[in-house]
Structures are given as C-alpha cells and as structure tokens.
N, CA, C and O atoms as CSV, one atom per row, in Angstrom:
chain,resi,resn,atom,element,x,y,z
A,1,MET,N,N,4.468,15.534,-42.786
A,1,MET,CA,C,4.464,15.892,-41.356
A,1,MET,C,C,3.632,15.019,-40.537
A,1,MET,O,O,3.951,14.744,-39.381
A,2,GLY,N,N,2.469,14.530,-41.152
A,2,GLY,CA,C,1.587,13.697,-40.422
A,2,GLY,C,C,2.216,12.361,-40.100
A,2,GLY,O,O,1.928,11.784,-39.052
A,3,GLY,N,N,3.071,11.852,-40.976
A,3,GLY,CA,C,3.709,10.594,-40.682
A,3,GLY,C,C,4.651,10.577,-39.520
A,3,GLY,O,O,4.752,9.599,-38.779
A,4,ILE,N,N,5.347,11.694,-39.375
A,4,ILE,CA,C,6.246,11.868,-38.251
A,4,ILE,C,C,5.492,11.906,-36.912
A,4,ILE,O,O,5.964,11.372,-35.908
A,5,LYS,N,N,4.344,12.532,-36.916
A,5,LYS,CA,C,3.518,12.626,-35.697
A,5,LYS,C,C,3.048,11.221,-35.281
A,5,LYS,O,O,3.041,10.872,-34.101
A,6,VAL,N,N,2.652,10.422,-36.303
A,6,VAL,CA,C,2.199,9.054,-35.977
A,6,VAL,C,C,3.394,8.194,-35.502
A,6,VAL,O,O,3.252,7.393,-34.577
A,7,ASP,N,N,4.538,8.360,-36.123
A,7,ASP,CA,C,5.716,7.585,-35.751
A,7,ASP,C,C,6.151,7.965,-34.278
A,7,ASP,O,O,6.595,7.110,-33.511
A,8,MET,N,N,6.008,9.237,-33.938
A,8,MET,CA,C,6.366,9.669,-32.564
A,8,MET,C,C,5.382,9.035,-31.602
A,8,MET,O,O,5.778,8.564,-30.535
A,9,LYS,N,N,4.140,9.014,-31.947
A,9,LYS,CA,C,3.169,8.387,-31.008
A,9,LYS,C,C,3.468,6.904,-30.860
A,9,LYS,O,O,3.378,6.378,-29.751
A,10,PHE,N,N,3.820,6.210,-31.936
A,10,PHE,CA,C,4.152,4.815,-31.860
A,10,PHE,C,C,5.387,4.574,-30.993
A,10,PHE,O,O,5.429,3.668,-30.160
A,11,VAL,N,N,6.380,5.415,-31.222
A,11,VAL,CA,C,7.619,5.229,-30.378
A,11,VAL,C,C,7.335,5.455,-28.922
A,11,VAL,O,O,7.816,4.716,-28.062
A,12,PHE,N,N,6.539,6.495,-28.634
A,12,PHE,CA,C,6.167,6.796,-27.273
A,12,PHE,C,C,5.336,5.648,-26.644
A,12,PHE,O,O,5.532,5.306,-25.478
A,13,ASN,N,N,4.431,5.076,-27.411
A,13,ASN,CA,C,3.645,3.926,-26.888
A,13,ASN,C,C,4.476,2.753,-26.648
A,13,ASN,O,O,4.263,2.040,-25.667
A,14,VAL,N,N,5.449,2.497,-27.513
A,14,VAL,CA,C,6.340,1.319,-27.323
A,14,VAL,C,C,7.166,1.552,-26.070
A,14,VAL,O,O,7.319,0.637,-25.260
A,15,ILE,N,N,7.696,2.741,-25.890
A,15,ILE,CA,C,8.505,3.076,-24.720
A,15,ILE,C,C,7.661,2.941,-23.424
A,15,ILE,O,O,8.126,2.423,-22.409
A,16,SER,N,N,6.446,3.413,-23.502
A,16,SER,CA,C,5.549,3.256,-22.382
A,16,SER,C,C,5.231,1.837,-22.057
A,16,SER,O,O,5.208,1.464,-20.884
A,17,LEU,N,N,4.988,1.042,-23.042
A,17,LEU,CA,C,4.741,-0.409,-22.867
A,17,LEU,C,C,5.928,-1.075,-22.241
A,17,LEU,O,O,5.769,-1.843,-21.293
A,18,LEU,N,N,7.136,-0.806,-22.746
A,18,LEU,CA,C,8.330,-1.428,-22.146
A,18,LEU,C,C,8.507,-1.002,-20.698
A,18,LEU,O,O,8.855,-1.821,-19.848
A,19,GLY,N,N,8.272,0.264,-20.412
A,19,GLY,CA,C,8.347,0.706,-19.019
A,19,GLY,C,C,7.370,0.036,-18.094
A,19,GLY,O,O,7.704,-0.328,-16.967
A,20,ALA,N,N,6.119,-0.129,-18.597
A,20,ALA,CA,C,5.056,-0.775,-17.838
A,20,ALA,C,C,5.460,-2.260,-17.533
A,20,ALA,O,O,5.343,-2.747,-16.408
A,21,VAL,N,N,5.936,-2.929,-18.600
A,21,VAL,CA,C,6.294,-4.338,-18.432
A,21,VAL,C,C,7.489,-4.420,-17.467
A,21,VAL,O,O,7.500,-5.270,-16.576
A,22,GLY,N,N,8.478,-3.560,-17.634
A,22,GLY,CA,C,9.646,-3.601,-16.720
A,22,GLY,C,C,9.240,-3.339,-15.258
A,22,GLY,O,O,9.724,-3.997,-14.337
A,23,TRP,N,N,8.356,-2.379,-15.076
A,23,TRP,CA,C,7.916,-2.071,-13.714
A,23,TRP,C,C,7.089,-3.230,-13.069
A,23,TRP,O,O,7.196,-3.515,-11.876
A,24,GLY,N,N,6.276,-3.864,-13.920
A,24,GLY,CA,C,5.515,-5.036,-13.445
A,24,GLY,C,C,6.429,-6.134,-13.049
A,24,GLY,O,O,6.233,-6.778,-12.019
A,25,TRP,N,N,7.430,-6.360,-13.851
A,25,TRP,CA,C,8.439,-7.447,-13.586
A,25,TRP,C,C,9.182,-7.154,-12.225
A,25,TRP,O,O,9.381,-8.035,-11.388
A,26,TYR,N,N,9.559,-5.896,-12.081
A,26,TYR,CA,C,10.234,-5.479,-10.853
A,26,TYR,C,C,9.352,-5.692,-9.623
A,26,TYR,O,O,9.804,-6.226,-8.610
A,27,GLN,N,N,8.084,-5.266,-9.722
A,27,GLN,CA,C,7.151,-5.458,-8.617
A,27,GLN,C,C,6.908,-6.947,-8.296
A,27,GLN,O,O,6.768,-7.330,-7.134
A,28,MET,N,N,6.864,-7.757,-9.336
A,28,MET,CA,C,6.660,-9.232,-9.127
A,28,MET,C,C,7.898,-9.773,-8.447
A,28,MET,O,O,7.786,-10.598,-7.540
A,29,GLU,N,N,9.116,-9.318,-8.871
A,29,GLU,CA,C,10.287,-9.846,-8.216
A,29,GLU,C,C,10.385,-9.477,-6.734
A,29,GLU,O,O,10.870,-10.258,-5.916
A,30,LEU,N,N,9.898,-8.228,-6.399
A,30,LEU,CA,C,9.865,-7.881,-4.978
A,30,LEU,C,C,8.946,-8.760,-4.157
A,30,LEU,O,O,9.284,-9.170,-3.047
A,31,ARG,N,N,7.765,-9.050,-4.723
A,31,ARG,CA,C,6.804,-9.934,-4.059
A,31,ARG,C,C,7.351,-11.326,-3.940
A,31,ARG,O,O,7.171,-11.955,-2.897
A,32,VAL,N,N,7.983,-11.821,-4.910
A,32,VAL,CA,C,8.585,-13.227,-4.901
A,32,VAL,C,C,9.739,-13.277,-3.826
A,32,VAL,O,O,9.870,-14.247,-3.079
A,33,THR,N,N,10.519,-12.240,-3.793
A,33,THR,CA,C,11.609,-12.192,-2.819
A,33,THR,C,C,11.046,-12.174,-1.402
A,33,THR,O,O,11.536,-12.893,-0.531
A,34,ALA,N,N,10.017,-11.354,-1.164
A,34,ALA,CA,C,9.439,-11.272,0.164
A,34,ALA,C,C,8.832,-12.636,0.516
A,34,ALA,O,O,8.959,-13.089,1.654
A,35,LEU,N,N,8.195,-13.273,-0.414
A,35,LEU,CA,C,7.633,-14.627,-0.124
A,35,LEU,C,C,8.658,-15.614,0.179
A,35,LEU,O,O,8.484,-16.423,1.090
A,36,GLU,N,N,9.735,-15.600,-0.540
A,36,GLU,CA,C,10.867,-16.531,-0.293
A,36,GLU,C,C,11.461,-16.301,1.105
A,36,GLU,O,O,11.794,-17.266,1.793
A,37,MET,N,N,11.594,-15.065,1.525
A,37,MET,CA,C,12.065,-14.751,2.870
A,37,MET,C,C,11.119,-15.272,3.886
A,37,MET,O,O,11.533,-15.822,4.906
A,38,LYS,N,N,9.834,-15.107,3.627
A,38,LYS,CA,C,8.873,-15.556,4.635
A,38,LYS,C,C,8.858,-17.061,4.734
A,38,LYS,O,O,8.719,-17.587,5.838
A,39,ILE,N,N,8.997,-17.790,3.625
A,39,ILE,CA,C,9.095,-19.242,3.626
A,39,ILE,C,C,10.354,-19.715,4.382
A,39,ILE,O,O,10.301,-20.663,5.166
A,40,GLU,N,N,11.447,-19.057,4.136
A,40,GLU,CA,C,12.727,-19.378,4.846
A,40,GLU,C,C,12.557,-19.173,6.322
A,40,GLU,O,O,13.000,-20.018,7.101
A,41,HIS,N,N,11.932,-18.089,6.755
A,41,HIS,CA,C,11.709,-17.773,8.137
A,41,HIS,C,C,10.838,-18.879,8.769
A,41,HIS,O,O,11.153,-19.396,9.841
A,42,ASN,N,N,9.734,-19.230,8.075
A,42,ASN,CA,C,8.858,-20.286,8.620
A,42,ASN,C,C,9.557,-21.599,8.773
A,42,ASN,O,O,9.323,-22.336,9.731
A,43,GLU,N,N,10.450,-21.905,7.791
A,43,GLU,CA,C,11.174,-23.167,7.892
A,43,GLU,C,C,12.160,-23.184,9.081
A,43,GLU,O,O,12.325,-24.203,9.750
A,44,LYS,N,N,12.785,-22.070,9.315
A,44,LYS,CA,C,13.686,-21.903,10.494
A,44,LYS,C,C,12.878,-22.033,11.799
A,44,LYS,O,O,13.322,-22.699,12.734
A,45,MET,N,N,11.718,-21.413,11.862
A,45,MET,CA,C,10.906,-21.496,13.067
A,45,MET,C,C,10.441,-22.969,13.268
A,45,MET,O,O,10.421,-23.449,14.401
A,46,ALA,N,N,10.082,-23.657,12.221
A,46,ALA,CA,C,9.644,-25.034,12.382
A,46,ALA,C,C,10.828,-25.872,12.866
A,46,ALA,O,O,10.620,-26.776,13.675
A,47,LEU,N,N,12.040,-25.624,12.420
A,47,LEU,CA,C,13.185,-26.383,12.870
A,47,LEU,C,C,13.470,-26.124,14.334
A,47,LEU,O,O,13.804,-27.034,15.092
A,48,LEU,N,N,13.329,-24.853,14.720
A,48,LEU,CA,C,13.508,-24.510,16.167
A,48,LEU,C,C,12.462,-25.176,17.008
A,48,LEU,O,O,12.757,-25.680,18.092
A,49,ARG,N,N,11.239,-25.186,16.523
A,49,ARG,CA,C,10.125,-25.847,17.278
A,49,ARG,C,C,10.418,-27.333,17.429
A,49,ARG,O,O,10.204,-27.907,18.497
A,50,ASP,N,N,10.886,-27.927,16.407
A,50,ASP,CA,C,11.266,-29.395,16.464
A,50,ASP,C,C,12.412,-29.655,17.428
A,50,ASP,O,O,12.428,-30.638,18.169
A,51,GLN,N,N,13.358,-28.749,17.389
A,51,GLN,CA,C,14.501,-28.955,18.315
A,51,GLN,C,C,14.089,-28.766,19.754
A,51,GLN,O,O,14.523,-29.518,20.627
A,52,ILE,N,N,13.257,-27.772,20.021
A,52,ILE,CA,C,12.749,-27.562,21.392
A,52,ILE,C,C,11.873,-28.780,21.842
A,52,ILE,O,O,11.972,-29.243,22.978
A,53,GLN,N,N,11.047,-29.257,20.944
A,53,GLN,CA,C,10.274,-30.453,21.277
A,53,GLN,C,C,11.129,-31.631,21.555
A,53,GLN,O,O,10.824,-32.413,22.456
A,54,GLY,N,N,12.191,-31.796,20.819
A,54,GLY,CA,C,13.145,-32.922,21.072
A,54,GLY,C,C,13.855,-32.722,22.417
A,54,GLY,O,O,14.125,-33.710,23.101
A,55,LEU,N,N,14.157,-31.529,22.809
A,55,LEU,CA,C,14.763,-31.312,24.128
A,55,LEU,C,C,13.798,-31.563,25.186
A,55,LEU,O,O,14.160,-32.129,26.218
A,56,LYS,N,N,12.526,-31.163,25.000
A,56,LYS,CA,C,11.509,-31.429,26.039
A,56,LYS,C,C,11.294,-32.922,26.220
A,56,LYS,O,O,11.118,-33.397,27.342
A,57,VAL,N,N,11.307,-33.653,25.133
A,57,VAL,CA,C,11.088,-35.123,25.215
A,57,VAL,C,C,12.252,-35.802,25.983
A,57,VAL,O,O,12.059,-36.761,26.731
A,58,ASN,N,N,13.480,-35.249,25.756
A,58,ASN,CA,C,14.639,-35.796,26.436
A,58,ASN,C,C,14.845,-35.251,27.847
A,58,ASN,O,O,15.774,-35.646,28.553
A,59,GLY,N,N,13.950,-34.326,28.247
A,59,GLY,CA,C,14.028,-33.796,29.589
A,59,GLY,C,C,15.172,-32.794,29.762
A,59,GLY,O,O,15.538,-32.494,30.899
A,60,GLN,N,N,15.727,-32.290,28.724
A,60,GLN,CA,C,16.843,-31.289,28.733
A,60,GLN,C,C,16.327,-29.860,28.698
A,60,GLN,O,O,17.117,-28.922,28.805
A,61,PHE,N,N,15.077,-29.681,28.557
A,61,PHE,CA,C,14.502,-28.304,28.380
A,61,PHE,C,C,13.395,-28.140,29.384
A,61,PHE,O,O,12.455,-28.933,29.428
A,62,LYS,N,N,13.511,-27.089,30.206
A,62,LYS,CA,C,12.504,-26.826,31.202
A,62,LYS,C,C,11.732,-25.534,30.725
A,62,LYS,O,O,12.325,-24.475,30.521
A,63,ASP,N,N,10.463,-25.681,30.573
A,63,ASP,CA,C,9.668,-24.605,30.080
A,63,ASP,C,C,9.582,-23.515,31.125
A,63,ASP,O,O,9.156,-23.778,32.250
A,64,SER,N,N,9.991,-22.249,30.774
A,64,SER,CA,C,10.019,-21.177,31.746
A,64,SER,C,C,8.641,-20.611,32.039
A,64,SER,O,O,8.519,-19.750,32.910
A,65,ARG,N,N,7.575,-21.066,31.333
A,65,ARG,CA,C,6.263,-20.579,31.560
A,65,ARG,C,C,5.594,-21.245,32.818
A,65,ARG,O,O,4.576,-20.780,33.330
A,66,ASN,N,N,6.212,-22.321,33.261
A,66,ASN,CA,C,5.576,-22.992,34.438
A,66,ASN,C,C,6.014,-22.441,35.753
A,66,ASN,O,O,5.564,-22.907,36.799
C-alpha cells in the first residue's frame, strides 16, 4: 500500500510540473506576442514620421499647429 501512495505522489508531481511548464510557456508567448505587436507599431509610426518629414521637405505638407 505504501508503494501506491508514493507512486501517486510522483504522478501528481509530474502532472504539476508539466502544468507549470505549460503555463510558463503560455505566459512567455503572450509577452512575446505583445512585444512583437509593439515593435510593429513602432515601425509603422517611424515610417509615417519619415513620410511626413518627406512631405514637409517637399513643401506638400502644412503643419496644422502653426
């Protein structure tokens, strides 16, 4: 009977370990996805800034703040 109790504890610990690893992986993927989205957003903003600067240089863009 004692062997079954030890085996149950071992199985429970393995299942807990797999759950913890899986949850950690999931959380990491969420953070990586959020970071990728932020990088993509920053690249789009930089492209827009460059396009506006190009229009200003060509005189085709009038700044509405003036």
